[in-house]
C-alpha positions as CSV (number, residue, x, y, z in Angstrom):
1,M,28.2,-6.3,-69.8
2,W,28.7,-7.3,-66.3
3,T,31.7,-5.0,-66.3
4,E,30.4,-2.3,-68.0
5,L,27.3,-2.2,-65.4
6,V,29.4,-2.4,-62.7
7,A,31.7,0.4,-63.7
8,G,28.7,2.9,-64.5
9,L,28.1,2.8,-60.7
10,P,29.5,4.7,-57.8
11,G,32.5,3.7,-55.7
12,P,35.5,2.2,-57.7
13,P,35.0,-1.5,-57.8
14,V,38.3,-3.6,-58.2
15,F,37.3,-6.4,-61.3
16,R,39.2,-9.8,-61.7
17,P,40.7,-11.6,-64.0
18,A,37.4,-13.9,-65.6
19,A,36.9,-17.1,-64.3
20,P,38.7,-20.0,-66.4
21,H,36.3,-22.7,-67.6
22,A,37.9,-24.8,-65.1
23,E,37.5,-23.1,-62.2
24,L,33.4,-22.7,-62.9
25,L,33.4,-26.3,-63.8
26,G,34.8,-27.3,-60.6
27,C,32.2,-24.7,-58.6
28,T,29.5,-26.6,-60.0
29,T,30.7,-30.2,-59.4
30,A,31.7,-29.3,-56.1
31,L,28.3,-27.7,-55.6
32,G,26.7,-30.5,-57.0
33,H,24.2,-28.0,-58.7
34,P,24.9,-25.3,-61.7
35,L,25.4,-21.8,-60.9
36,P,22.5,-19.4,-61.9
37,E,23.3,-18.5,-65.4
38,E,23.1,-14.4,-64.3
39,L,26.3,-15.4,-61.5
40,A,28.1,-17.7,-64.0
41,A,27.7,-15.0,-66.8
42,L,29.1,-12.3,-64.2
43,L,31.9,-14.7,-63.4
44,R,33.2,-15.3,-66.5
45,E,33.8,-11.7,-67.0
46,S,35.2,-11.1,-63.6
47,N,36.0,-14.0,-61.1
48,G,34.3,-11.5,-57.9
49,I,34.3,-8.0,-57.7
50,E,35.3,-6.4,-54.8
51,G,33.8,-2.8,-53.2
52,E,35.8,0.6,-52.2
53,Y,36.5,-0.6,-48.7
54,E,37.7,-4.5,-50.0
55,D,34.7,-6.2,-49.5
56,G,33.0,-9.1,-51.3
57,L,30.1,-7.5,-53.7
58,V,30.7,-11.0,-55.6
59,W,33.6,-13.7,-54.4
60,S,35.3,-15.6,-56.6
61,A,34.1,-19.1,-58.0
62,E,36.4,-20.7,-55.5
63,R,35.3,-19.0,-52.6
64,I,31.6,-19.5,-53.5
65,A,31.9,-23.3,-53.6
66,A,34.1,-23.0,-50.3
67,E,32.0,-21.0,-48.3
68,N,29.1,-23.0,-49.3
69,L,30.4,-26.4,-48.8
70,A,31.7,-24.7,-45.4
71,L,28.5,-24.1,-44.8
72,R,26.0,-26.9,-45.9
73,E,28.5,-29.4,-44.1
74,D,29.1,-28.4,-40.5
75,A,27.6,-30.0,-38.2
76,E,27.2,-27.6,-35.4
77,F,25.0,-25.0,-37.7
78,A,22.8,-28.1,-39.0
79,T,21.6,-27.8,-35.3
80,L,21.6,-24.0,-35.1
81,Y,20.4,-22.9,-38.0
82,M,17.5,-24.2,-41.1
83,P,19.1,-25.7,-44.1
84,F,21.7,-24.1,-46.6
85,D,21.1,-26.1,-49.6
86,P,18.4,-23.9,-50.7
87,L,20.8,-21.3,-51.0
88,L,23.9,-20.6,-52.7
89,F,25.7,-17.8,-51.2
90,F,28.0,-15.0,-53.3
91,A,29.1,-12.2,-51.0
92,D,28.9,-11.2,-47.6
93,A,28.1,-8.0,-46.3
94,D,31.2,-7.5,-43.7
95,N,29.0,-7.9,-40.4
96,G,29.1,-11.8,-40.9
97,D,25.8,-11.9,-42.7
98,L,25.8,-12.9,-46.4
99,F,24.2,-12.2,-50.0
100,A,22.0,-15.5,-51.6
101,L,20.5,-16.5,-54.7
102,L,18.4,-19.3,-55.0
103,A,20.5,-22.7,-55.7
104,K,18.3,-24.8,-57.6
105,V,15.1,-22.5,-58.6
106,R,15.1,-20.6,-61.6
107,R,14.4,-17.8,-59.9
108,P,16.6,-14.5,-59.8
109,D,15.8,-12.4,-56.2
110,V,18.7,-11.9,-54.4
111,F,17.9,-12.7,-50.5
112,V,20.2,-11.9,-47.5
113,W,21.0,-14.5,-44.6
114,N,21.2,-12.8,-41.2
115,H,23.2,-14.9,-39.1
116,E,21.9,-14.2,-35.7
117,D,18.2,-15.0,-36.2
118,D,19.1,-17.1,-39.5
119,S,16.1,-15.1,-41.4
120,R,16.4,-15.3,-45.0
121,T,15.3,-11.4,-46.0
122,W,14.4,-10.9,-49.8
123,V,17.0,-7.8,-50.7
124,A,16.6,-7.4,-54.7
125,P,14.9,-8.7,-57.5
126,N,18.1,-9.6,-59.8
127,L,21.9,-10.1,-59.3
128,A,22.2,-6.6,-61.3
129,T,19.8,-4.7,-59.1
130,Y,21.9,-6.2,-56.1
131,L,24.7,-4.3,-57.6
132,E,23.1,-1.5,-58.4
133,W,21.4,-1.0,-54.8
134,R,24.4,-2.6,-52.9
135,L,27.0,0.2,-54.4
136,T,24.9,3.0,-53.7
137,G,23.6,2.3,-50.5
138,Q,20.4,1.6,-50.6
139,I,20.9,-2.3,-49.0
140,T,21.3,-1.4,-45.6
141,L,21.8,-4.3,-43.1
């Protein structure tokens, strides 16, 4: 479903092979909470999606775990920014800003975190719309 949806959108997305179950389990274990179901389903089809310029439309499960842990555990960031625990970062905007789902709340909305002012702004009602709007240029930062 996810690869078909994205393949039907503008731009030449690059799909990776499906995430192995062990990698998804490792991501969940490292984060200490399950991935949102939409994101987990996408990763079961393609372990990350790159856009036209090799930008990370969706990171791999391994990168999701690594990036989130790095942000959550950085002592300096803890003094500069609001807590990152409520967010689950899954993609970057190539300018330092990051896209996130809510980590522990069953709500499909996508937000962008601005690395300069620490704002967290709603950008899409769900992952499918995020991909559509990102690939069609409706999300601008």
